[in-house]
C-alpha positions as CSV (number, residue, x, y, z in Angstrom):
1,M,8.7,4.8,-16.1
2,I,5.5,3.7,-17.9
3,N,7.0,0.2,-18.4
4,L,7.7,0.0,-14.7
5,I,4.1,0.9,-13.9
6,W,2.7,-1.7,-16.3
7,A,5.0,-4.4,-15.0
8,L,4.1,-3.5,-11.4
9,M,0.4,-3.6,-12.2
10,A,0.8,-7.1,-13.9
11,V,2.8,-8.4,-10.9
12,I,0.2,-7.1,-8.4
13,G,-2.6,-8.7,-10.5
14,I,-0.9,-12.1,-10.6
15,V,-0.1,-12.0,-6.9
16,Y,-3.6,-11.0,-6.0
17,A,-5.0,-13.8,-8.2
18,M,-2.7,-16.3,-6.5
19,F,-4.0,-15.3,-3.0
20,N,-7.5,-15.0,-4.2
21,G,-7.6,-18.4,-5.9
22,T,-8.5,-17.1,-9.3
23,M,-5.2,-18.0,-11.1
24,E,-7.0,-20.2,-13.6
25,E,-9.3,-17.4,-14.7
26,V,-6.4,-15.1,-15.0
27,T,-4.5,-17.6,-17.2
28,Q,-7.6,-18.2,-19.4
29,A,-8.1,-14.4,-19.7
30,L,-4.4,-14.0,-20.6
31,F,-4.6,-16.5,-23.5
32,A,-8.0,-15.2,-24.7
33,S,-6.7,-11.7,-24.8
34,A,-3.5,-12.7,-26.5
35,N,-5.5,-14.5,-29.2
36,E,-7.8,-11.5,-29.6
37,A,-4.8,-9.1,-29.8
38,V,-3.2,-11.2,-32.7
39,T,-6.6,-11.3,-34.6
40,L,-7.0,-7.5,-34.1
41,T,-3.5,-6.8,-35.2
42,I,-3.8,-8.9,-38.4
43,G,-7.0,-7.0,-39.2
44,L,-5.4,-3.6,-38.5
45,V,-2.4,-4.5,-40.6
46,S,-4.5,-5.3,-43.6
47,I,-6.4,-2.0,-43.4
48,L,-3.2,0.1,-42.7
49,V,-1.4,-1.6,-45.6
50,F,-4.3,-0.7,-47.8
51,W,-4.2,3.0,-46.8
52,L,-0.4,3.1,-46.9
53,G,-0.6,1.7,-50.4
54,L,-3.1,4.5,-51.3
55,M,-0.7,7.0,-49.7
56,R,2.1,5.6,-51.9
57,V,-0.1,6.0,-55.0
58,A,-0.9,9.5,-53.9
59,V,2.8,10.2,-53.6
60,E,3.5,8.8,-57.1
61,A,0.6,10.7,-58.6
62,G,1.7,14.0,-57.2
63,I,-1.4,14.4,-55.0
64,L,0.7,14.8,-51.8
65,R,2.8,17.4,-53.6
66,M,-0.4,19.3,-54.4
67,L,-1.6,19.0,-50.8
68,A,1.8,20.2,-49.6
69,K,1.5,23.3,-51.9
70,V,-1.9,24.0,-50.4
71,F,-0.7,23.7,-46.8
72,E,2.7,25.3,-47.3
73,P,1.6,29.0,-46.7
74,I,-0.2,27.9,-43.5
75,I,2.9,25.9,-42.4
76,H,5.2,28.9,-43.0
77,R,2.9,31.1,-40.9
78,L,2.8,28.5,-38.1
79,F,6.6,28.0,-38.2
80,P,8.1,31.4,-39.2
81,D,11.6,30.5,-37.8
82,I,12.0,27.6,-40.3
83,P,13.5,28.8,-43.6
84,K,11.4,28.2,-46.7
85,G,12.4,25.1,-48.5
86,H,14.0,23.6,-45.4
87,Q,13.8,19.8,-45.0
88,A,11.9,20.2,-41.7
89,I,9.0,21.7,-43.6
90,Q,8.8,18.6,-45.9
91,Y,8.7,16.3,-42.9
92,I,6.1,18.5,-41.1
93,L,3.9,18.4,-44.2
94,S,4.3,14.7,-44.6
95,N,3.4,14.1,-41.0
96,I,0.3,16.3,-41.2
97,T,-0.8,14.6,-44.4
98,A,-0.4,11.2,-42.9
99,N,-2.4,12.3,-39.8
100,L,-5.1,13.7,-42.0
101,F,-5.7,10.1,-43.2
102,G,-5.5,8.6,-39.8
103,L,-2.2,6.9,-40.4
104,G,-0.5,7.7,-37.1
105,N,2.0,4.8,-37.5
106,A,3.1,6.3,-40.8
107,A,3.2,9.8,-39.4
108,T,5.4,9.0,-36.4
109,P,8.7,8.5,-38.3
110,M,8.1,11.7,-40.3
111,G,7.3,13.6,-37.0
112,I,10.5,12.3,-35.4
113,K,12.5,13.4,-38.5
114,A,10.9,16.9,-38.4
115,M,11.8,17.2,-34.7
116,E,15.4,16.2,-35.5
117,E,15.6,18.8,-38.3
118,M,14.2,21.5,-36.0
119,K,16.6,20.6,-33.2
120,Q,19.5,21.0,-35.7
121,L,18.1,24.4,-36.8
122,S,17.9,25.6,-33.2
123,G,21.3,24.2,-32.2
124,S,20.1,23.7,-28.7
125,N,18.7,20.9,-26.4
126,I,15.9,23.2,-25.4
127,A,12.7,22.9,-27.4
128,S,12.4,25.7,-29.9
129,R,9.2,27.6,-30.7
130,S,8.7,25.5,-33.8
131,M,9.2,22.3,-31.9
132,I,6.5,23.3,-29.3
133,T,4.1,24.4,-32.1
134,F,4.7,21.1,-34.0
135,L,4.1,19.0,-30.8
136,A,0.8,20.9,-30.1
137,L,-0.3,20.5,-33.8
138,N,0.7,16.8,-33.9
139,T,-1.0,16.0,-30.6
140,S,-4.3,17.6,-31.6
141,G,-4.2,15.4,-34.7
142,L,-6.4,16.9,-37.4
143,T,-8.0,13.8,-39.0
144,L,-10.3,13.5,-42.1
145,I,-10.4,9.7,-42.3
146,P,-9.8,7.9,-38.9
147,T,-8.4,4.8,-40.6
148,A,-7.3,2.9,-37.5
149,V,-10.6,3.5,-35.7
150,I,-12.6,2.4,-38.8
151,A,-10.4,-0.7,-38.9
152,I,-11.0,-1.5,-35.3
153,R,-14.8,-0.9,-35.7
154,T,-14.8,-3.2,-38.8
155,Q,-12.9,-5.9,-36.9
156,Y,-15.4,-5.9,-34.1
157,G,-18.4,-6.1,-36.5
158,A,-19.8,-2.5,-36.3
159,S,-22.8,-2.2,-38.5
160,S,-21.6,1.2,-39.8
161,P,-17.8,1.5,-39.1
162,T,-17.5,4.8,-41.0
163,E,-20.3,6.7,-39.2
164,I,-17.6,8.3,-36.9
165,V,-16.0,10.2,-39.7
166,G,-18.1,13.4,-39.3
167,T,-17.7,13.6,-35.6
168,T,-14.0,12.8,-35.9
169,I,-13.6,15.7,-38.3
170,I,-15.5,18.1,-36.0
171,A,-13.6,17.0,-32.8
172,T,-10.2,17.1,-34.5
173,V,-10.8,20.5,-36.1
174,I,-11.8,21.9,-32.6
175,S,-8.7,20.3,-31.0
176,T,-6.4,21.6,-33.7
177,V,-7.7,25.1,-33.6
178,S,-7.6,25.1,-29.8
179,A,-4.0,23.8,-29.8
180,I,-2.9,26.5,-32.3
181,L,-4.6,29.2,-30.3
182,L,-3.2,28.0,-26.9
183,D,0.3,27.7,-28.5
184,R,0.1,31.3,-29.8
185,I,-1.3,32.7,-26.5
186,F,1.4,31.1,-24.4
187,Y,4.1,32.1,-26.9
188,Y,3.1,35.7,-27.0
189,R,2.6,35.8,-23.2
190,S,6.1,34.4,-22.6
191,N,7.5,36.8,-25.1
192,K,5.9,39.8,-23.3
193,K,7.3,38.6,-19.9
194,S,10.8,38.2,-21.3
195,G,10.6,41.5,-23.1
196,G,11.2,39.9,-26.5
């Protein structure tokens, strides 16, 4: 549906430009935007590759394993219906760790794998409690280092690209705590209504 909306907006814009006599400006803007997008992408790729490399070093050095051990008790309290040591827990921990470092692109495949594992556990096509909790947690996105945003700010010549780190931490802590609280409130409310 989103693709259809974007395509419709593009077609409307081009038709309007044809009738308005501004087709040349639209063409120039199209090429300028495409050029800027390629430049931005190359800049982002270099930063993301750097951070993914650091993440790989952290994996090899056992730092992620230590982080996983720190977060494991919290994860088991958030996802009580997932058995300890289950593969879904490892994917959830990997996803959260990648999000902590602002590596949304690296976190996505792990998040998808976590959802697949939780779906197998529930044995149903209906979202389980754990799947809903994970979605809320993943969407709120607790972030310590907003790597992608820092990369974009660097690309556009910000004088201090890392000055957003403090506000990002505050904002994402508030969003994560809110997501967990809302998840629990709605879960316990629906449990009371169903008598479970």
